[in-house]
LUMZA-500336 format. One record per residue (C-alpha): x, y, z. Coordinates in steps of 0.05 Angstrom, whole numbers, plus 5000, padded with zeros to 4 digits. Layout:
N
XYZ/...
***
This chain:
519
501052585494/506051895511/500151435490/498851815431/506451755404/506251035425/500350955378/502451335320/509650975334/505650265320/501950495262/508250715227/510850025238/504149635212/505850145157/512949925147/510649165151/505449295090/510849705054/514949095063/510148585037/508948974977/516148874963/516848244981/510148044931/513848504876/520548144879/516447434883/512747644821/519047864791/522047174800/516546754785/516347144710/523547014707/522346344721/517846284665/522346624621/526946114640/523045514620/520845804559/528245904548/530345274566/524544874519/527745314466/534444954477/531644254474/527744424413/534444684384/537844044412/532543674377/533743984313/541743894317/540443104326/535843134260/541143464225/546543044244/542342454232/540942704158/547342914144/551542594094/558742774066/556643444106/550443624067/542443504075/536643414016/533243924027/526443484015/528143104074/529143604120/522544034107/518043494125/520843424195/520744194205/513444164188/511543614231/515943944282/512244634284/504844294271/506143854332/501444314373/498143694403/504643344425/505143664497/511843344498/514943704441/510944274432/508444564503/509045214489/506545264417/512245284363/510445794314/515845854265/522545484259/527945754209/534845454191/539746134176/546246154130/552446584154/548247214130/542747134178/538346924117/533446354125/535245754082/529245264103/523545524141/516445214169/510945474202/510046244199/516146574166/513447284178/515847244255/523447034229/527347744207/534747854205/533548254268/535447644308/542547614285/543848164336/538448034385/539547414399/532547374440/526247894418/520247904465/514748084429/507248164445/504847504432/511447124410/518747034425/524446884376/530746594400/536846554358/540445864376/547045474342/546044924314/550044324288/556244614326/555845204281/555245984318/548846384295/553846994285/557547034219/564147324254/564346724305/563346174245/565945554247/568545054190/564444524212/558744714171/552544354145/550244484070/542444394051/543044093977/536444433950/530644143905/531844163827/526044623817/529145073867/534645193823/531245213748/527745913789/533446233802/535246633731/542646553744/542845823753/537545613705/541546003651/546945483663/542744933670/538645053605/546144913567/547844273604/540843913624/533543943612/530044523584/524744943631/519244743598/520243943610/522244123689/515843743712/518143023665/524842973705/523342573772/529742273816/530542053887/535342583926/537542063963/541041693914/546942253899/551542313943/553043083972/558943543982/563543194034/569543544083/575343384088/579343124150/580443874167/573043894167/573444384109/567644364058/571744003997/568144213918/569443723862/574144013806/571244283736/567143743697/571643453637/569143493566/568942763556/564542593616/560742843675/564442453728/571042953756/577042723766/578942623843/571442733866/564842533874/559742643824/554643303836/547243143828/544143133758/541343843765/547344113795/552143903729/551144493684/554445013739/561245313737/564545213803/564046003828/556845883824/556845273861/561945493904/556846103914/550945573921/554345193975/555745824022/549146044014/546145414037/551145304098/547645254164/550045724222/543745684268/536945714271/532146184300/525245934333/518846284346/514746114406/508246334432/507846664497/501246484514/503145984579/508146464591/502547124597/498346634628/502746464689/505147214690/497447434698/495446944751/501247074787/500547814788/493247734810/495447314869/500247754893/494948364886/490247914930/495547784981/497948584985/489748714994/488848205048/495848475079/492149135075/486548935111/489948605161/494349245176/487749675184/484349165222/490649145269/490849905270/483149915294/484149415334/489849695376/486150345371/479850095404/484349685459/487950445475/480350745484/478750175525/484650175573/484951015577/476850865595/478850385648/484550845675/479751435688/474650955716/479650675768/482151375783/475451555793/473151015836/480451145878/478651835885/470551635908/473351145958/477851725988/472352155992/468251796026/473451766079/474852456080/466852536081/465952226146/471452606177/468953266142/461553146173/463853096242/468553706225/462554156193/458553936255/462554156302/464854846267/457755126251/455655126316/461055566346/460656056284/453456066291/454356236367/459756726344/455857046290/449357146325/453257496391/456457986335/450558136301/447458286370/452658776387/452559186319/445559286330/445959576396/445060356397/448460526464/454860106432/460860556406/460460606332/467360356319/465459726367/458859676321/463159676258/467859096283/462158666302/459958706231/467158496207/466457946251/459957736211/462757796143/468557336170/463856876193/459556876134/466056846088/468056186129/461955806125/462155906050/468855606051/466055016094/460154896053/465154835996/468954386024/463953926048/460453945973/468553805950/468853165990/462152865977/461952235942/459052295865/453751785858/451051785793/444351645766/445151745695/438951985649/437452285578/438952915584/438253545529/444653935532/442054575503/436254525557/440954515617/445055095590/439655505583/437755375651/444255535679/445156195639/437656345675/440856265744/445956755736/441457215688/440757755746/448857775756/449657745678/445658365672/448458805718/454858745687/451858675622/455658005599/452757715541/451556985535/450156545474/449455855467/451155475393/452254795368/448354235354/441654025395/444353395429/441952865484/446952525523/447152075583/448652445651/447352545718/442553185719/444253525780/451453415775/451553705706/448354305721/452754425784/459554385727/456254825680/454455325737/461455325765/464755445699/460055885684/460856295748/468456225737/468356525661/463057115700/469157315749/474857235685/470957695645/470358465663/464458905634/460958845568/465158105564/462357565525/461656765540/460056305500/457655545500/458955065444/455954295443/458753875374/458153165352/465352835352/463452175323/456551735326/457451645395/461052225432/460252975436/464153495467/462654125500/467354855498/465955475542/469556065510/470156785544/474457385521/477757525593/485057515614/485756795593/490356235633/498556225625/500455575606/504355385672/497855465707/492455055650/494354395698/494354705758/487955065758/484054425769/487354345843/484054485898/484255195927/487955415870/485456015843/486956655810/480657075823/481357495893/474957245915/474656635891/475656035940/478755535896/474254985903/469755115841/473854765783/475954185829/468854045833/466754105757/473753565751/470653155804/463853075767/467952995692/471652435723/465752135755/461652085683/468651815652/469852515615/476152905600/475853675614/482454115596/483954895597/486555215533/488055845499/482056235467/483456565400/484657135397/484357195474/480556865528/481056225561/477155555535/474955015576/473454425540/471053775567/470353065513/467552415511/460652585534/456651975508/450852135461/444151785474/441751245435/
***
């Protein structure tokens, strides 16, 4: 049991190592994905820095003309071939006011929504949006600063506004003639900020002219606005942040590629663990087989030495026994001898025969086991042993059945029959009248088989199941205690194993394992 526990411990250790590799690869995948996300965030900050620099360059007195800003945004979004500017696919960009509404957009404006005010980073299936500050302003209106930049709209956008268009129609060209008005946007000054960074609006225009006192001239298309309307326009056009919509194609490609890589590593780690377990199992089986062979070799060497001594002892003991038995037999046949003398002579003969049987059993036990392996049908050997004891079995009314597969094994035919005969004789002595004995042969694997001998006798107590194979240990009144010891010798000489177990519901079970199947 100890080697098996050691193997289970090592198998558990291998499983633990594999689980550790799985957890490690999962953690590494999370790290790679997070690194890809950080790279995308860093690129969004780089683009935001570029746009901040552009707005500062185009700003004049706190204002930027929309007709100057839009080409820059369109060029930035359309630069898909420029790896340095647009490595991950900038899908859309929008400059936002304090209410989170787009002031100027470029690209697919459907990807820009008001949710970016409460969700600075929104990951969708194919794109991601980042809400970032621009030109020192904050995206959140609660955190808005006064260092704002105003985008001056073009003339045509104002004439399309119903509220502003009415004021413009009273002081400027009619809506039908707007297409004839042309002006260079860069020639007109924009609203400006004072020394404190606050946006300063010009006072209302005088009745006598279009230049306000103490201020700068408004663009011509804005002179028709009142101060309230102009201030509302400026508030709607102040920049407080930007939103970028970027493609996640590269991010998803990196994530999927790394995930497959982690799966491959986990797969090969599992294959390695299984291979190590199988190798350990083969090494353990080889080591156990070598141990059994070494034990059998040591026992065989010891028995060879004993056999020399036993041969001389048997030779010196048999002759006196034969003489004693012969003289007792002669006395028992004399009619002139008293009856009690003849009875004692027959008792001497019985004891001499008993000693002779024990001497023969001991010589058989001490004989070295020289194996001559051959192909042998296991069921044929079992049937032959049953036929050898058929007279005794019929007299005691004991039934013997053979079940299982028809297997061909490699074994010494004479020694195998002797082992089966001793096992059958042991079961026959254990069962009572009308008892039952069963032989069962079954395949364990592609190269090994198992043989079981069951009986319904009284069985063997747990404390005697290991002692029963020792020489001169017997539970039968007429037994010599060497029959099962001889069986164990034959089993060990073949490299097999035998054990005694309980047979349910009653009786004993002798199981021989590691029988090698013939190719």
